[in-house]
C-alpha positions in Angstrom: 148.8 -18.4 -145.4 151.7 -16.0 -145.9 154.7 -17.0 -143.7 157.4 -14.4 -143.1 160.9 -15.8 -143.5 163.0 -14.4 -140.8 165.4 -15.9 -138.4 164.6 -19.4 -139.6 166.5 -18.9 -142.8 169.3 -21.4 -143.1 168.5 -23.3 -139.9 168.4 -27.0 -140.5 165.7 -29.3 -139.3 165.8 -33.1 -139.6 162.4 -34.8 -139.4 162.3 -38.5 -138.8 159.4 -40.9 -139.2 159.3 -44.7 -139.4 156.1 -44.8 -141.4 156.1 -44.6 -145.2 157.0 -40.9 -145.8 155.5 -41.2 -149.3 152.0 -41.5 -147.8 152.3 -39.8 -144.4 150.4 -36.6 -145.0 150.9 -35.1 -141.6 154.7 -35.3 -142.0 154.6 -33.9 -145.5 152.4 -30.9 -144.5 154.7 -30.1 -141.6 157.8 -30.3 -143.7 156.1 -28.0 -146.3 155.4 -25.5 -143.6 159.0 -25.6 -142.3 160.2 -25.1 -145.9 158.0 -22.1 -146.3 159.4 -20.7 -143.1 162.9 -20.8 -144.5 164.3 -24.0 -142.9 166.6 -26.3 -144.6 164.5 -29.4 -144.3 165.6 -33.1 -144.4 163.0 -35.8 -144.1 164.3 -39.2 -143.0 162.2 -42.4 -143.3 162.1 -46.0 -144.2 162.3 -47.2 -147.8 159.2 -48.8 -149.3 158.3 -49.8 -152.8 156.2 -46.6 -153.3 158.1 -43.7 -154.9 155.3 -41.5 -156.1 155.5 -37.7 -155.3 159.1 -37.9 -153.8 160.5 -36.1 -156.8 157.9 -33.3 -156.4 158.8 -32.5 -152.8 160.6 -29.1 -152.3 162.8 -30.5 -149.5 165.3 -33.3 -149.3 164.5 -36.8 -148.3 166.4 -40.0 -147.5 165.0 -43.4 -146.9 166.8 -46.3 -145.1 166.6 -49.8 -146.5 165.4 -52.2 -143.9 165.5 -56.0 -144.3 162.5 -56.3 -142.0 159.1 -54.9 -142.9 157.5 -55.2 -139.4 158.1 -56.4 -135.9 160.8 -55.8 -133.2 163.7 -56.2 -135.6 162.3 -53.6 -138.0 162.2 -51.1 -135.1 165.6 -52.0 -133.8 167.3 -51.8 -137.2 165.7 -48.4 -138.0 166.5 -46.9 -134.7 170.2 -48.0 -135.0 170.3 -46.6 -138.6 168.7 -43.3 -137.5 171.1 -42.9 -134.5 174.2 -43.2 -136.5 172.9 -41.1 -139.4 172.0 -38.3 -137.0 175.3 -38.6 -135.2 177.1 -37.4 -138.3 174.6 -34.8 -139.4 174.4 -31.3 -138.3 170.9 -30.0 -137.3 169.6 -27.1 -135.3 166.3 -29.0 -134.6 165.5 -32.7 -134.5 161.8 -33.5 -135.1 160.8 -37.0 -133.9 157.5 -38.4 -135.2 156.0 -40.9 -132.7 157.6 -42.9 -130.0 159.3 -45.3 -132.4 161.8 -42.6 -133.5 162.2 -40.8 -130.2 165.1 -42.6 -128.5 167.8 -41.9 -131.2 166.5 -38.3 -131.5 166.6 -37.8 -127.8 170.1 -39.2 -127.5 171.5 -37.1 -130.3 169.8 -34.0 -129.0 171.6 -34.4 -125.7 174.9 -35.3 -127.3 174.8 -32.3 -129.7 172.7 -29.9 -127.7 170.1 -29.6 -130.5 166.5 -28.7 -129.9 164.2 -31.6 -129.9 160.5 -31.7 -130.8 158.3 -34.8 -130.2 155.3 -35.1 -132.4 152.9 -37.9 -131.1 150.5 -38.8 -133.9 148.4 -41.1 -131.7 148.2 -42.4 -128.1 151.1 -44.6 -129.1 151.4 -47.1 -126.2 147.7 -47.9 -126.5 148.2 -48.8 -130.2 150.4 -51.8 -129.2 148.5 -55.0 -128.4 151.3 -57.4 -127.8 151.9 -57.4 -124.1 155.7 -57.7 -124.1 156.1 -55.0 -126.7 153.6 -52.7 -124.9 155.7 -52.9 -121.7 158.8 -51.9 -123.6 157.2 -48.9 -125.2 155.6 -47.8 -122.0 158.9 -48.0 -120.2 160.6 -45.9 -122.9 157.8 -43.3 -122.9 157.9 -43.1 -119.1 161.7 -42.6 -119.2 161.8 -40.0 -121.9 158.6 -38.0 -121.9 159.1 -36.1 -118.6 162.4 -34.9 -120.0 160.9 -33.3 -123.1 160.3 -29.6 -123.6 158.6 -29.3 -127.0 155.7 -31.7 -127.6 152.8 -31.7 -129.9 150.0 -34.1 -130.6 146.8 -34.4 -132.7 143.9 -33.7 -130.4 142.8 -32.4 -127.0 142.1 -35.8 -125.5 145.6 -37.2 -126.0 147.1 -33.8 -124.9 145.2 -34.0 -121.7 146.3 -37.6 -121.0 150.0 -36.7 -121.6 149.9 -33.5 -119.6 148.2 -35.2 -116.6 150.5 -38.2 -116.7 153.9 -36.4 -117.3 153.2 -32.8 -116.3 154.7 -31.6 -119.6 153.0 -28.9 -121.7 151.6 -30.3 -125.0 150.4 -28.3 -128.0 147.6 -29.6 -130.2 148.1 -29.4 -134.0 145.4 -31.4 -135.7 146.0 -33.6 -138.6 143.8 -31.7 -141.1 144.4 -31.8 -144.8 144.9 -28.9 -147.2 141.7 -27.4 -148.4 140.6 -29.6 -151.3 139.7 -27.8 -154.6 136.6 -29.7 -155.5 136.1 -28.1 -158.8 139.7 -28.2 -160.0 140.4 -30.0 -163.3 142.0 -33.4 -162.7 142.3 -36.8 -164.3 138.7 -38.2 -164.3 138.0 -41.2 -162.2 134.4 -42.2 -162.7 132.8 -44.6 -160.3 129.5 -46.3 -161.1 126.8 -43.6 -161.1 124.1 -46.2 -160.2 125.9 -47.2 -157.0 126.0 -45.7 -153.5 129.7 -45.7 -152.7 130.8 -46.4 -149.2 134.4 -45.3 -148.6 137.0 -46.6 -146.1 140.3 -45.0 -146.9 143.8 -44.5 -145.5 146.9 -46.5 -144.4 145.1 -47.6 -141.2 143.3 -50.7 -142.4 144.4 -52.4 -139.2 143.0 -54.4 -136.3 140.1 -53.0 -134.4 139.1 -50.3 -136.9 136.0 -52.1 -138.1 137.1 -53.1 -141.6 136.0 -56.7 -141.1 132.6 -55.6 -139.9 132.3 -53.2 -142.8 132.7 -56.2 -145.1 130.2 -58.4 -143.2 127.8 -55.5 -143.3 127.8 -55.6 -147.1 126.0 -59.0 -147.0 122.9 -57.2 -145.7 122.9 -54.2 -148.1 121.2 -54.1 -151.5 123.3 -54.6 -154.6 123.3 -50.8 -155.3 125.8 -50.3 -152.5 129.5 -50.7 -153.1 132.3 -50.6 -150.5 135.7 -49.2 -151.6 138.8 -49.7 -149.5 141.4 -47.2 -150.6 144.8 -47.7 -148.9 146.5 -50.5 -147.1 147.2 -51.9 -143.6 148.1 -54.9 -141.5 144.9 -56.9 -142.3 144.5 -56.2 -146.0 145.1 -59.9 -146.9 142.6 -61.0 -144.3 140.0 -58.6 -145.7 140.5 -59.8 -149.3 140.2 -63.4 -148.1 136.9 -62.5 -146.3 135.6 -60.9 -149.5 136.4 -64.1 -151.5 134.9 -66.4 -148.9 131.7 -64.4 -148.8 131.6 -64.0 -152.6 131.3 -60.2 -152.3 133.8 -59.4 -155.1 131.1 -57.4 -157.0 130.3 -55.3 -153.9 133.7 -54.8 -152.2 136.5 -53.2 -154.2 140.1 -52.8 -153.1 141.8 -49.9 -154.8 145.2 -49.9 -153.0 147.5 -47.0 -152.1 147.2 -43.9 -154.2 148.7 -40.4 -154.3 146.6 -38.1 -152.2 144.9 -36.1 -155.0 144.0 -39.3 -156.8 142.6 -40.9 -153.6 140.4 -37.8 -153.1 139.0 -38.2 -156.6 137.6 -41.5 -155.4 136.5 -40.2 -152.1 134.6 -37.2 -153.3 132.3 -39.6 -155.2 131.3 -41.4 -152.1 127.9 -41.6 -150.5 129.3 -42.0 -147.0 132.8 -42.1 -145.4 133.2 -44.8 -142.8 135.1 -44.6 -139.6 134.5 -47.7 -137.4 137.1 -47.3 -134.5 136.3 -49.9 -131.9 136.1 -47.6 -128.9 135.7 -50.3 -126.3 139.1 -51.9 -127.1 141.7 -49.3 -126.0 141.9 -45.6 -125.4 143.7 -45.3 -128.7 140.4 -45.9 -130.5 138.3 -44.0 -128.0 140.3 -40.8 -128.6 141.1 -41.4 -132.3 140.9 -38.5 -134.8 142.2 -40.1 -138.0 143.2 -38.3 -141.2 140.4 -39.9 -143.2 137.8 -38.1 -141.1 139.0 -34.7 -142.3 139.6 -36.1 -145.8 135.9 -37.1 -145.9 134.9 -33.6 -144.9 137.2 -32.0 -147.5 135.8 -34.3 -150.2 132.3 -33.2 -149.3 130.9 -36.6 -148.1 129.0 -37.2 -144.9 130.5 -39.5 -142.3 129.2 -42.6 -140.6 131.3 -43.2 -137.5 131.5 -45.0 -134.2 131.3 -42.7 -131.2 135.0 -41.9 -130.7 135.2 -38.8 -128.5 137.0 -36.4 -130.8 135.2 -37.4 -133.9 131.8 -37.2 -132.2 132.6 -33.7 -130.9 133.4 -32.3 -134.3 130.5 -34.1 -136.1 128.0 -32.8 -133.6 129.4 -29.3 -133.9 129.2 -29.2 -137.7 126.4 -31.7 -138.2 128.1 -33.7 -140.9 126.9 -37.3 -140.3 125.6 -40.0 -138.0 126.8 -42.7 -135.7 126.6 -46.5 -135.3 125.8 -47.8 -131.8 126.7 -51.4 -132.6 129.3 -53.4 -134.5 126.6 -56.0 -135.3 126.7 -56.1 -139.2 122.9 -56.3 -139.7 122.4 -53.3 -137.5 125.2 -51.4 -139.2 123.5 -52.2 -142.6 120.2 -51.0 -141.3 121.7 -47.7 -140.3 123.2 -47.2 -143.8 119.8 -48.0 -145.4 118.1 -45.5 -143.0 120.5 -42.8 -144.1 120.0 -43.6 -147.8 116.2 -43.3 -147.4 116.5 -39.9 -145.7 117.7 -37.8 -148.6 116.9 -34.5 -146.8 119.2 -35.3 -143.9 122.0 -36.6 -146.1 121.8 -33.4 -148.2 122.1 -31.2 -145.1 125.1 -33.2 -143.9 126.7 -32.9 -147.3 126.2 -29.1 -147.4 127.6 -28.8 -143.8 130.8 -30.5 -144.9 131.5 -27.4 -146.9 131.5 -25.1 -143.9 133.5 -27.6 -141.9 136.1 -27.9 -144.7 136.5 -24.1 -144.8 137.7 -24.2 -141.1 139.3 -27.6 -140.7 142.2 -27.3 -143.1 145.9 -27.1 -143.0 145.9 -23.5 -144.3 144.4 -22.6 -140.9 146.0 -25.2 -138.7 149.6 -24.4 -139.8 149.3 -21.0 -138.0 149.5 -23.0 -134.7 152.6 -24.8 -136.0 154.3 -21.5 -136.9 153.5 -20.1 -133.5 154.8 -23.3 -131.9 158.1 -23.0 -133.8 158.6 -19.4 -132.6 158.4 -20.6 -129.0 160.8 -23.6 -129.1 163.0 -24.0 -126.1 
């Protein structure tokens, strides 16, 4: 997409995110779009051990060291760091990613009369399971959200919830990836050709996303099936312990966190991409539309998913996979075997991912972001 550089030239935008900015694809894509529009972009995040790709980004980044890796103190320390950093930095626009960066951005925007954008990557308050923490986040959202003017989120369901609750207009900008060049020459990563590879990828290997059930499912699948976890999350140690206890080391492989292009080299060799959001737990999972769903389509592999509303809508539209109706591991395994035995259906889904990937990509989606930036108030 050709973006005309006009009045945005030399305006400064500071984008803040508490997640690992090295692996946060949504934030990187947005910053790349801002950069193409002519903004002076600064991305602020939290320091991690991962440094890949940082030197290749066209915009500036800064990461705060935080003694705490998770929990209330991590959030507190980061928000204090962010507040004082923003206090002494000039910016025309402050871009807050998720509720855990909103308070300092909101306060500074009022102090300095800067424009503020709130980008909600998920139904945030429903992603918090600890009761005391949930109440704090709900109180903060209830206090700040009605006072916002520029809000975006990742899908229609979450937009409708926010608009109905706070009477604030919300724009949808989906978290789709860049179109993946499937035939481009890259470093070869050759997975076993005699295996049907099941992929579960991303930084969301967390509670209630079906990773445990995916491991238990592998007990009931033949030896020609492998499950690859590509990424990390809050329960990764638990998952590895499960694999050891069940003696599934030959069938379940943990790859770890990879640069995006390298991750996609694994994914494109998959037989199925798995998304097992537990939709009966909270609305966060019911309305989830995770990055990995679009990554699977770009990689050209069909999807096996629970019936999350937004995922189901797209899968039915493009006919790119099937659904589980139970989190019972034997039944999940039976569904995978049924798919493997129906080559004709699998081939059709695989072909349909091509059409889906031509439409569901950042090259198309960023047009909505550019339009949104033109209308900031």
